[in-house]
C-alpha positions as CSV (number, residue, x, y, z in Angstrom):
1,M,187.1,-34.0,138.1
2,N,190.8,-34.1,137.7
3,D,193.3,-31.7,139.3
4,H,195.5,-31.0,136.2
5,T,194.7,-27.3,136.3
6,P,197.8,-25.3,137.3
7,I,197.2,-22.9,140.2
8,K,198.7,-19.4,139.5
9,L,197.2,-17.3,142.2
10,R,199.3,-14.2,142.9
11,V,199.9,-13.0,146.5
12,P,202.2,-10.2,147.7
13,R,205.4,-11.0,149.6
14,Q,205.0,-10.9,153.4
15,D,208.0,-8.7,154.2
16,L,206.7,-6.9,157.3
17,A,207.3,-8.3,160.8
18,E,204.4,-6.5,162.5
19,C,201.3,-4.4,161.8
20,T,201.8,-0.7,162.8
21,I,198.1,0.3,162.4
22,F,196.6,-2.0,165.1
23,R,197.6,-5.0,167.1
24,A,197.7,-8.0,164.8
25,T,194.9,-9.9,166.5
26,A,191.1,-10.2,166.0
27,D,190.5,-8.1,169.1
28,G,193.0,-5.4,168.1
29,A,191.4,-5.2,164.6
30,Q,187.9,-5.0,166.0
31,I,188.8,-2.2,168.5
32,W,190.5,-0.2,165.7
33,A,187.4,-0.7,163.4
34,Q,185.0,0.5,166.1
35,N,186.9,3.7,166.4
36,L,186.8,4.6,162.7
37,P,185.1,7.9,161.9
38,I,181.9,6.4,160.5
39,A,180.4,9.8,159.6
40,N,183.3,10.3,157.1
41,T,182.9,7.5,154.6
42,R,185.8,8.5,152.4
43,L,188.2,8.6,155.4
44,V,186.9,5.2,156.6
45,I,187.6,3.8,153.1
46,Q,191.1,5.3,153.1
47,N,191.9,3.9,156.5
48,L,190.6,0.5,155.6
49,R,192.6,0.5,152.4
50,N,195.8,1.5,154.3
51,A,195.2,-1.2,156.9
52,L,194.5,-4.0,154.4
53,A,197.5,-3.0,152.2
54,E,199.8,-3.3,155.2
55,L,198.1,-6.4,156.6
56,N,198.6,-8.2,153.3
57,R,202.4,-7.8,153.8
58,V,202.6,-8.8,157.5
59,D,203.9,-12.3,158.1
60,I,201.3,-13.9,160.4
61,A,199.6,-17.3,160.7
62,P,196.8,-17.9,158.3
63,D,194.1,-18.6,161.0
64,V,195.1,-15.3,162.7
65,R,194.9,-13.4,159.4
66,F,191.5,-14.9,158.8
67,N,190.2,-13.8,162.2
68,I,191.5,-10.2,161.6
69,M,189.8,-10.1,158.2
70,E,186.6,-11.2,159.7
71,A,186.8,-8.5,162.4
72,L,187.3,-5.9,159.6
73,R,184.6,-7.2,157.3
74,P,181.5,-5.6,158.8
75,S,183.1,-2.1,158.6
76,L,184.3,-2.9,155.1
77,H,180.8,-4.0,154.1
78,V,179.1,-0.9,155.4
79,A,181.7,1.5,154.0
80,L,181.5,0.0,150.5
81,S,177.7,-0.1,150.5
82,T,177.6,3.6,151.6
83,M,180.3,4.7,149.1
84,S,178.6,3.0,146.1
85,R,175.7,5.5,146.4
86,R,178.2,8.3,145.7
87,F,179.3,7.0,142.3
88,L,176.4,4.9,141.0
89,N,173.6,6.6,139.0
90,Q,176.1,9.2,137.9
91,P,176.9,10.4,134.3
92,L,178.7,7.9,132.2
93,I,181.8,10.2,132.2
94,M,181.8,10.7,136.0
95,P,182.8,14.0,137.7
96,E,186.1,13.9,139.5
97,E,184.9,13.2,143.0
98,P,182.6,10.2,142.2
99,R,185.4,8.8,139.9
100,Q,187.8,9.0,142.8
101,M,185.3,7.3,145.1
102,S,184.8,4.4,142.6
103,E,188.5,3.9,142.3
104,L,188.8,3.8,146.1
105,A,186.1,1.2,146.3
106,D,187.7,-0.8,143.5
107,S,191.0,-0.8,145.3
108,L,189.4,-1.9,148.6
109,Y,187.7,-4.9,146.9
110,S,191.0,-5.9,145.4
111,L,192.9,-5.7,148.7
112,A,190.2,-7.5,150.7
113,T,190.1,-10.3,148.1
114,T,193.9,-10.6,148.2
115,G,193.7,-10.9,152.0
116,Y,191.5,-14.0,151.8
117,I,193.5,-15.5,149.0
118,I,196.6,-15.2,151.2
119,V,194.7,-17.1,153.9
120,A,193.8,-19.9,151.5
121,V,197.2,-20.3,149.9
122,H,199.1,-20.2,153.2
123,T,196.7,-22.6,154.9
124,L,197.4,-25.2,152.2
125,R,201.2,-24.6,152.6
126,Q,201.1,-24.7,156.4
127,S,198.2,-27.1,157.1
128,D,200.4,-29.2,159.5
129,N,200.9,-26.1,161.7
130,I,197.2,-25.2,162.1
131,Y,195.6,-26.8,165.1
132,E,192.7,-24.6,166.4
133,V,190.6,-24.8,163.2
134,N,190.1,-27.4,160.5
135,P,192.4,-26.4,157.6
136,A,189.9,-27.5,155.0
137,R,187.2,-25.4,156.5
138,L,189.6,-22.4,156.7
139,V,190.4,-22.8,152.9
140,C,186.8,-23.2,152.0
141,E,185.6,-20.1,153.9
142,S,188.5,-18.0,152.6
143,V,187.9,-19.0,149.0
144,Y,184.2,-18.3,149.4
145,R,184.8,-14.8,150.9
146,A,187.4,-14.0,148.1
147,L,184.9,-15.1,145.4
148,R,182.1,-13.0,146.8
149,L,184.4,-9.9,147.0
150,A,185.8,-10.4,143.5
151,G,182.2,-10.9,142.2
152,K,181.2,-7.5,143.7
153,K,184.2,-5.9,142.0
154,I,183.1,-7.4,138.7
155,L,179.6,-6.2,139.3
156,Q,180.8,-2.6,140.0
157,T,183.0,-2.7,136.9
158,F,180.0,-3.7,134.7
159,Q,177.8,-1.1,136.4
160,L,180.3,1.6,135.4
161,H,180.5,0.2,131.8
162,Q,184.2,-0.3,132.2
163,T,186.4,-3.2,131.0
164,I,187.3,-5.9,133.4
165,P,190.8,-5.3,134.7
166,P,193.6,-7.7,133.9
167,Y,193.9,-10.9,136.0
168,L,190.4,-10.5,137.6
169,W,188.9,-13.4,135.5
170,L,192.0,-15.4,136.1
171,E,191.7,-14.8,139.8
172,I,188.2,-16.2,140.1
173,N,188.9,-19.0,137.7
174,Q,191.9,-20.0,139.8
175,L,190.1,-19.8,143.0
176,Y,187.5,-22.2,141.8
177,A,190.2,-24.5,140.4
178,L,191.9,-24.5,143.8
179,A,188.6,-25.4,145.6
180,E,187.9,-28.0,143.0
181,Q,191.2,-29.7,143.6
182,Q,190.5,-29.7,147.4
183,Q,187.0,-31.0,146.8
184,L,185.4,-28.0,148.5
185,T,183.1,-26.6,145.8
186,E,179.9,-28.1,147.1
187,L,180.4,-27.6,150.9
188,P,178.0,-25.1,152.5
189,V,179.6,-21.9,153.8
190,E,177.9,-19.6,156.4
191,D,178.0,-15.8,155.6
192,K,175.7,-13.6,157.7
193,L,176.7,-10.4,155.8
194,N,176.4,-11.6,152.1
195,G,174.3,-14.8,152.4
196,D,175.2,-18.4,152.8
197,G,176.2,-20.5,149.8
198,T,178.9,-22.7,148.3
199,I,182.0,-21.9,146.4
200,K,180.3,-23.2,143.2
201,T,177.4,-20.8,143.5
202,A,179.7,-17.9,144.4
203,Y,181.8,-18.6,141.3
204,L,178.8,-19.0,139.0
205,Q,177.3,-15.7,140.3
206,A,180.3,-13.8,139.0
207,L,180.9,-15.9,135.9
208,L,177.3,-15.9,134.6
209,L,177.0,-12.2,135.1
210,G,179.5,-11.8,132.3
211,C,177.3,-14.1,130.1
212,C,174.2,-11.9,130.6
213,K,175.3,-9.2,128.1
214,P,176.0,-6.8,130.9
215,N,176.8,-3.9,128.7
216,Q,173.1,-3.9,127.6
217,L,171.8,-3.4,131.2
218,R,171.4,-0.5,133.5
219,Q,173.1,-0.3,136.9
220,S,169.9,-1.2,138.8
221,D,169.2,-4.1,136.5
222,L,172.7,-5.4,136.8
223,A,172.4,-5.4,140.6
224,A,169.1,-7.3,140.4
225,V,170.5,-9.8,137.9
226,Y,173.5,-10.4,140.1
227,R,171.2,-11.0,143.1
228,G,169.1,-13.4,141.0
229,L,172.1,-15.4,140.0
230,Y,172.9,-15.9,143.6
231,E,169.4,-17.2,144.2
232,W,169.5,-19.5,141.1
233,G,173.1,-20.8,141.3
234,N,172.0,-24.4,142.1
235,Y,170.2,-24.7,138.8
236,V,173.5,-24.5,136.9
237,K,175.9,-27.4,136.4
238,I,179.7,-27.2,136.0
239,Q,180.9,-30.3,134.0
240,K,183.9,-31.8,132.5
241,Y,184.7,-30.6,129.0
242,N,184.4,-34.1,127.4
243,S,180.7,-34.2,128.5
244,N,179.8,-32.1,125.4
245,D,176.8,-30.7,127.4
246,G,176.9,-27.0,128.0
247,L,176.4,-23.7,126.2
248,F,179.4,-21.9,127.8
249,R,183.0,-23.0,128.3
250,V,185.5,-21.6,130.7
251,D,189.2,-22.2,130.9
252,L,190.2,-22.3,134.6
253,A,193.9,-21.4,133.7
254,S,193.0,-18.3,131.6
255,D,192.3,-14.7,132.2
256,R,189.0,-14.9,130.2
257,P,185.3,-15.0,131.1
258,A,183.0,-17.9,130.0
259,V,182.6,-18.0,126.2
260,Y,180.4,-20.0,123.8
261,A,181.6,-23.5,123.7
262,S,180.8,-24.1,120.0
263,L,182.7,-21.0,118.9
264,Y,185.9,-21.5,121.0
265,P,187.2,-25.1,121.1
266,A,189.3,-26.0,124.1
267,S,193.0,-26.1,123.6
268,N,193.5,-28.1,126.8
269,E,190.4,-30.1,127.9
270,A,191.8,-30.9,131.3
271,Q,191.6,-27.3,132.5
272,C,188.3,-26.4,130.8
273,R,184.8,-26.8,132.1
274,L,181.4,-26.6,130.5
275,I,178.6,-24.5,132.0
276,N,175.2,-26.1,131.6
277,T,172.3,-23.6,132.0
278,E,169.4,-25.7,130.8
279,A,167.8,-26.1,134.2
280,L,168.2,-22.4,134.9
281,V,166.5,-21.5,131.7
282,S,163.6,-23.9,132.5
283,H,163.3,-22.2,135.9
284,L,163.2,-18.8,134.2
285,D,160.4,-20.1,132.0
286,S,158.5,-21.1,135.0
287,L,159.0,-17.7,136.6
288,K,157.9,-16.0,133.4
289,L,154.7,-18.0,133.3
290,T,154.0,-17.0,136.9
291,E,154.7,-13.4,136.2
292,D,152.4,-13.4,133.2
293,K,149.5,-14.2,135.5
294,K,150.2,-11.1,137.6
295,P,149.5,-7.5,136.6
296,R,151.8,-6.1,133.9
297,N,155.3,-5.0,135.0
298,T,155.1,-6.6,138.4
299,P,158.7,-7.0,139.5
300,I,160.3,-10.0,141.1
301,V,161.2,-9.0,144.7
302,F,164.3,-10.5,146.3
303,D,164.3,-8.1,149.2
304,K,163.2,-4.6,150.1
305,D,166.1,-3.1,148.2
306,T,166.4,-5.4,145.2
307,T,163.7,-6.1,142.6
308,L,164.1,-7.6,139.1
309,P,161.8,-6.0,136.4
310,S,159.7,-8.8,134.8
311,N,160.9,-7.9,131.3
312,M,164.5,-8.8,132.4
313,L,163.4,-12.5,132.4
314,D,163.3,-12.5,128.6
315,H,166.7,-10.9,128.5
316,L,168.1,-13.6,130.8
317,K,166.5,-16.4,128.9
318,S,168.0,-15.3,125.6
319,S,171.4,-14.6,127.1
320,L,171.7,-17.9,129.0
321,G,169.5,-20.1,126.7
322,Y,171.1,-20.0,123.3
323,M,174.0,-18.6,121.4
324,S,173.5,-15.2,119.8
325,T,175.7,-14.1,116.9
326,R,175.9,-11.1,114.6
327,N,173.4,-11.2,111.7
328,F,175.2,-8.6,109.7
329,K,178.7,-7.8,108.8
330,R,179.9,-4.4,110.1
331,T,181.8,-2.0,107.9
332,V,184.2,0.7,109.1
333,S,182.9,4.2,108.8
334,G,184.1,7.6,109.7
335,E,180.9,9.5,109.1
336,M,179.5,12.1,111.5
337,L,175.9,11.7,112.6
338,G,173.4,13.8,114.5
339,L,172.0,12.2,117.7
340,S,168.8,13.3,119.5
341,I,168.2,11.6,122.8
342,G,164.9,10.9,124.5
343,L,161.3,10.7,123.4
344,S,160.6,14.4,123.8
345,S,163.6,15.4,121.8
346,I,162.9,13.0,119.0
347,H,159.3,14.0,118.9
348,Y,160.3,17.7,118.5
349,H,162.7,17.1,115.6
350,I,160.6,14.6,113.7
351,A,157.7,17.0,113.8
352,G,159.9,19.5,112.0
353,R,161.0,21.3,115.1
354,R,157.5,21.9,116.3
355,T,156.5,21.9,119.9
356,F,154.1,19.3,121.2
357,E,151.3,21.9,121.3
358,Q,152.0,22.8,117.7
359,V,151.8,19.2,116.7
360,I,148.4,18.9,118.3
361,H,146.8,22.2,117.4
362,G,148.8,23.4,114.4
363,V,151.8,25.6,113.7
364,N,149.9,28.8,114.3
365,Y,148.7,27.7,117.7
366,V,148.8,30.6,120.3
367,P,148.4,29.6,124.0
368,P,145.6,31.2,125.9
369,V,146.3,34.5,127.8
370,T,146.2,32.6,131.1
371,E,149.0,30.3,130.0
372,R,151.0,33.1,128.4
373,T,151.2,35.5,131.2
374,V,152.5,32.9,133.7
375,T,155.2,31.7,131.3
376,N,156.6,35.3,130.9
377,R,158.3,36.0,134.2
378,F,158.5,39.7,133.5
379,M,154.7,39.8,133.3
380,E,153.8,37.7,136.3
381,K,151.6,39.5,138.8
382,R,153.7,40.2,141.9
383,D,152.5,39.7,145.4
384,R,154.7,42.5,146.8
385,R,155.9,45.8,145.5
386,D,159.3,45.6,143.7
387,D,162.0,48.1,144.9
388,W,162.8,48.8,141.2
389,E,159.3,50.4,140.8
390,Q,160.7,53.5,142.7
391,A,163.3,54.0,139.9
392,N,161.0,56.3,137.9
393,P,158.8,58.4,140.2
394,H,157.2,60.2,137.2
395,D,155.6,57.0,135.9
396,E,151.9,57.2,136.9
397,S,151.0,53.7,136.0
398,T,150.7,51.3,138.9
399,P,152.1,47.8,138.6
400,D,148.6,46.3,138.4
401,E,147.6,48.7,135.6
402,L,150.7,48.0,133.7
403,H,150.0,44.3,133.9
404,E,146.5,44.8,132.6
405,H,147.7,46.8,129.6
406,Q,150.2,44.1,128.8
407,G,147.7,41.4,129.1
408,E,145.4,43.2,126.6
409,A,148.3,43.6,124.1
410,L,149.0,39.9,124.3
411,D,145.6,39.1,122.9
412,D,146.9,40.0,119.5
413,P,148.2,36.6,118.1
414,A,150.6,38.3,115.7
415,L,152.2,40.2,118.5
416,V,152.4,37.1,120.7
417,A,154.0,35.1,118.0
418,L,156.5,37.9,117.4
419,M,157.4,38.2,121.1
420,S,157.7,34.5,121.8
421,Q,159.3,33.2,118.6
422,G,162.9,34.0,119.5
423,S,162.7,32.8,123.1
424,E,160.8,29.6,122.1
425,E,163.4,28.7,119.5
426,E,166.2,29.3,121.9
427,T,164.5,27.3,124.6
428,A,163.8,24.4,122.2
429,Q,167.4,24.3,121.1
430,Q,168.6,24.1,124.7
431,R,166.0,21.4,125.6
432,Y,166.3,19.3,122.5
433,P,169.9,19.6,121.3
434,I,171.4,17.6,118.4
435,H,174.7,16.0,119.4
436,P,177.4,15.4,116.8
437,V,178.8,11.9,117.2
438,H,181.4,9.9,115.3
439,M,180.3,6.6,113.7
440,T,183.0,4.0,113.9
441,D,181.2,1.2,112.1
442,A,177.8,0.3,110.7
443,S,175.6,-2.6,109.6
444,P,172.1,-2.9,108.3
445,G,171.0,-3.5,111.9
446,G,172.7,-0.6,113.7
447,Y,175.7,1.6,114.4
448,C,178.6,1.8,116.8
449,L,179.1,5.4,117.9
450,E,181.9,7.1,119.7
451,W,181.4,10.2,122.0
452,S,183.4,12.2,124.5
453,A,182.5,14.0,127.8
454,K,180.8,16.8,125.8
455,L,177.8,14.6,125.2
456,P,174.8,14.4,127.6
457,A,175.4,12.8,131.0
458,Q,172.1,11.0,131.1
459,V,172.8,8.5,128.4
460,R,172.0,5.0,129.4
461,A,171.4,1.6,127.8
462,G,167.7,1.4,126.8
463,D,167.4,5.0,125.9
464,I,165.5,5.8,122.6
465,V,167.4,8.0,120.2
466,G,167.0,9.6,116.8
467,V,169.8,9.3,114.4
468,R,170.3,11.6,111.4
469,E,172.9,10.9,108.8
470,G,174.9,13.9,107.5
471,G,173.2,16.0,104.9
472,R,169.8,14.3,105.4
473,S,166.7,15.6,107.0
474,E,165.1,12.2,107.9
475,W,165.5,10.8,111.4
476,I,166.0,7.1,112.0
477,I,164.6,5.7,115.2
478,A,166.9,3.6,117.3
479,V,167.6,2.3,120.8
480,I,170.9,2.2,122.7
481,R,171.6,-1.5,123.3
482,W,175.0,-1.4,125.0
483,V,177.5,1.1,126.4
484,S,181.2,0.7,126.9
485,Q,183.4,3.3,128.6
486,L,187.0,3.7,127.3
487,K,190.0,5.6,128.5
488,E,190.6,9.3,127.9
489,A,186.9,10.2,128.5
490,K,185.7,8.4,125.4
491,S,182.9,5.9,125.3
492,L,181.2,3.6,122.7
493,I,177.5,3.0,122.3
494,G,175.8,0.4,120.2
495,V,172.5,1.5,118.7
496,E,169.9,-0.9,117.2
497,L,167.7,0.5,114.4
498,L,164.0,0.2,115.1
499,S,162.5,2.1,112.1
500,P,163.7,4.3,109.2
501,S,161.0,6.8,110.0
502,A,158.3,7.8,112.5
503,M,155.2,10.0,112.8
504,P,154.8,12.2,115.9
505,F,151.4,12.1,117.7
506,G,149.8,12.9,121.0
507,A,148.1,10.0,122.7
508,R,145.2,10.1,125.1
509,I,144.1,6.9,127.0
510,Q,140.4,6.3,126.6
511,K,139.1,5.9,130.2
512,V,136.1,3.8,131.0
513,T,134.8,6.5,133.3
514,G,134.7,9.0,130.4
515,E,137.2,11.3,132.1
516,E,139.6,12.9,129.7
517,A,143.2,11.8,130.2
518,A,146.2,14.1,129.5
519,L,147.9,14.0,126.1
520,R,151.3,12.4,126.0
521,R,154.0,12.2,123.3
522,V,154.1,9.0,121.2
523,L,155.8,7.9,118.0
524,L,154.1,5.8,115.3
525,L,156.5,3.6,113.5
526,P,155.0,2.7,110.1
527,E,154.7,-0.8,108.7
528,I,157.6,-2.1,106.6
529,K,156.0,-4.7,104.3
530,L,159.4,-5.7,102.7
531,V,160.6,-7.2,106.0
532,G,157.2,-8.1,107.4
533,Q,157.4,-5.5,110.2
534,P,154.0,-4.3,111.3
535,H,153.2,-0.8,112.5
536,T,154.0,-0.2,116.1
537,L,153.6,2.6,118.7
538,I,156.4,3.9,120.9
539,T,155.0,5.2,124.2
540,P,156.4,6.4,127.6
541,R,157.3,3.7,130.0
542,A,154.5,4.3,132.5
543,G,150.8,4.5,132.0
544,F,150.3,2.4,128.8
545,R,149.5,-1.3,128.8
546,E,148.1,-4.0,126.6
547,R,144.4,-4.0,125.6
548,Q,144.0,-0.3,126.3
549,K,142.1,1.9,123.9
550,V,144.1,5.0,122.9
551,I,143.2,8.1,120.9
552,L,146.0,9.3,118.6
553,V,145.8,13.1,118.0
554,R,147.5,15.3,115.5
555,E,146.5,18.5,113.9
556,G,143.1,17.9,112.3
557,E,143.3,14.1,112.8
558,E,142.1,11.7,115.4
559,F,142.5,7.9,115.4
560,L,141.1,5.3,117.8
561,I,143.4,2.4,118.3
562,Q,143.8,-0.5,120.7
563,L,147.2,-1.5,122.1
564,Q,147.8,-5.2,121.7
565,R,151.0,-7.1,122.2
566,Q,153.9,-5.4,124.1
567,I,156.8,-6.0,121.8
568,S,159.6,-4.6,124.0
569,T,160.2,-2.4,126.9
570,T,163.1,-0.6,128.6
571,E,163.3,1.9,131.5
572,N,162.5,4.7,129.1
573,F,159.9,3.5,126.6
574,T,157.6,0.7,125.6
575,Q,156.8,-0.6,122.1
576,F,153.3,-1.9,121.3
577,D,151.7,-3.6,118.3
578,F,148.2,-2.1,117.8
579,R,145.1,-2.2,115.6
580,Y,142.8,0.6,114.4
581,I,139.2,0.8,115.6
582,K,136.5,2.3,113.4
583,Q,134.4,4.8,115.2
584,V,130.6,5.4,114.6
585,E,131.2,8.5,112.6
586,Q,133.5,6.6,110.2
587,I,131.0,3.8,109.7
588,V,128.1,6.3,109.0
589,A,130.3,8.2,106.5
590,E,131.2,5.0,104.7
591,D,127.4,4.1,104.5
592,K,126.5,7.5,103.0
593,S,129.2,7.4,100.4
594,S,128.0,4.0,99.1
595,K,125.0,3.5,96.8
596,L,121.9,2.3,98.7
597,H,120.4,-1.0,97.4
598,S,116.8,-1.9,98.0
599,P,114.3,-4.5,96.6
600,F,112.1,-1.6,95.6
601,D,114.7,0.2,93.4
602,S,113.2,-1.1,90.2
603,L,109.7,0.0,91.2
604,W,110.8,3.6,91.9
605,D,112.5,3.7,88.4
606,K,109.2,2.9,86.8
607,I,107.1,5.6,88.7
């Protein structure tokens, strides 16, 4: 490859003569790092940030700087790993403390990356003055370390559903261009902390993560995909632009991620590269075939802490295998919608604000006394005498007698309904709220919605939601496909429509042993003949699988079905195609309703 790509890496000015935090040697940095207060992760991060910020401005030889960075790297690695647990798996709009922790980690990634970039740039400028280490090796290892750190920052940014900060894509593109010009991209680099590899695989790990539709993935899935891309980097080729063989294109002189090559022609072919993922997609196909032979939902295990759900292989194949474009034109809209989040909440509202028990047994269902008494905390039988019982010494009723009288009164269904109606409605409104959201644009396939910090904290990509347009009573079933966090505590979500309606049911798995399984909430999405969409069943994520026989239960109705093909799955729900199974009672009823035909019918007519 040619070396016509201009290198525009930015490094701070070295305007300090010495380091005031520790002696500017590897030993001095190591002693300082060993004395950090490891029990206080936040303080460790702040000290490391201050040390790196000052070190990046100290004028020292590149090989000395590299040794200092290597001495600090173990502490840096531990601190960042520990701190990430403080702000991952948090609400999308994070509370103040986790948000500050994420900003500290982001700053530390940037400073450490800059430190290794300084080593690489200064080594190339001062290669004649470096004697104790091979300058090419020093550049190669520094660029590799910088790419791995920048990749971790990109991963964290995607996990928090934030936009990639300016110059970060430019930084990794330029680092690869620098290594390419020095013919270092394929040389092996040892890394005991993050894993051995090459500059090419480190670059592709970060670059391809941006091609995997990261805003559609959850934090744990992103971490697993990122690890998988490290394992599979050698299956991907980086080629000259004039080869016309690659799904993605990247401009090494731009601050942009990889884009579809057919949609964005190159303005300067000399600085553009094509990313060929055909071999990787073939490898994913092989993995998929292997996983299909295992029990359903068996994850791919990279190590004890990182596993990739098997359903993610389909997502990766579609993301890296072919170009996806919008099927529908979006129109701007300012309409307000109602949003119900989660299977339980949707089930309640689609059922006409009836509880699960009312859907199964009918609207007049009254729980048994044994269930009612324990749900009313004022009527629970106490194990010890309450001090408030002494408040009225003239009351001759003992606590046990009072409890017995109340239990008898609760046997009257009308009284039970009267006493529980208000509290049940209030509880249901709290458990299954309807959130007003602003629709920014819409298409026949879905909506783009905007919300603020007032909305629920548990919203994640892959959640099933119910959408109700203003003034209508019908609920549309949809799934959150992507999430993007904006400034000023605003966020955008993209929802894909699954069905214009649904029917709430309870589902009981029919066990071979004859044991009766518990009823669970499910939604039946009816068939849409116009678009050729068959009826499907939305179930909870765990417990249901292909080929199972399931009994659908609703007031006065029971249907026996068999789950067939699993159409889709997320962390929250699974969607199955299914078929109805006729039971013996139905067959007998059909036989009785039809006219019996016999060869002796004519004879009986004559008698």
